[in-house]
C-alpha positions, 0 to 999 in steps of 0.5 A: 400451494406449497410447491408454488411457494418453493418455486418462487423462493428458489430464484430469490435464494439464488440471487441472495447467494450470488450477492453473498459470494460477490461480497465475500470476493470483494472482501478478500481482494488485496489492496493495490501496492504502494511502491516506493523507490529510494534514491541518493540525492547526488546520484538520482539514479542510484537506488538505496537498499536498506532504507526505512520507509514508513507510511502514516495515515491520519497520524497513525503508522500503518506500515514500515518496510526496508527497501531492497525487498521488491527490487533495488532500492524499492519496497511495496506495501499493500495499502487501502485507497487514501491519503498517506504521509511517507517518510524515508530514513537512511540508515533506519532509525534511530541512526539515520543521517539522511531522510526524505518525505512525501506528504499527503500522497493520494494512493489509489492504484499501483503507483511507483513513487521515487523519494530522493534522500536529502544530503547527509546531516 
């Protein structure tokens, strides 16, 4: 009887272990990057290095990076799927005299966003 019980439990333990390993693997997955490229207003193909990019979700700042770290005028943040407000400041705050924004952007995969700076104010 004990031998039969053990033989019945082995497949159940294997299934539980497989589910646990799968859950752990999904837990460690890096979210897809949200990449932003910042360009000048007068010259749309001119990338801007050193611009501050700030991502907000539900009014809370979730990331702040400078462009130029992931290519000319570009930076990427690993963000969970969801809606974000993205603001750009150049030069970085508090001395900025140019800015740009993209509000209510739905991030769900590796997508490149281009934000054009406003004319200097």
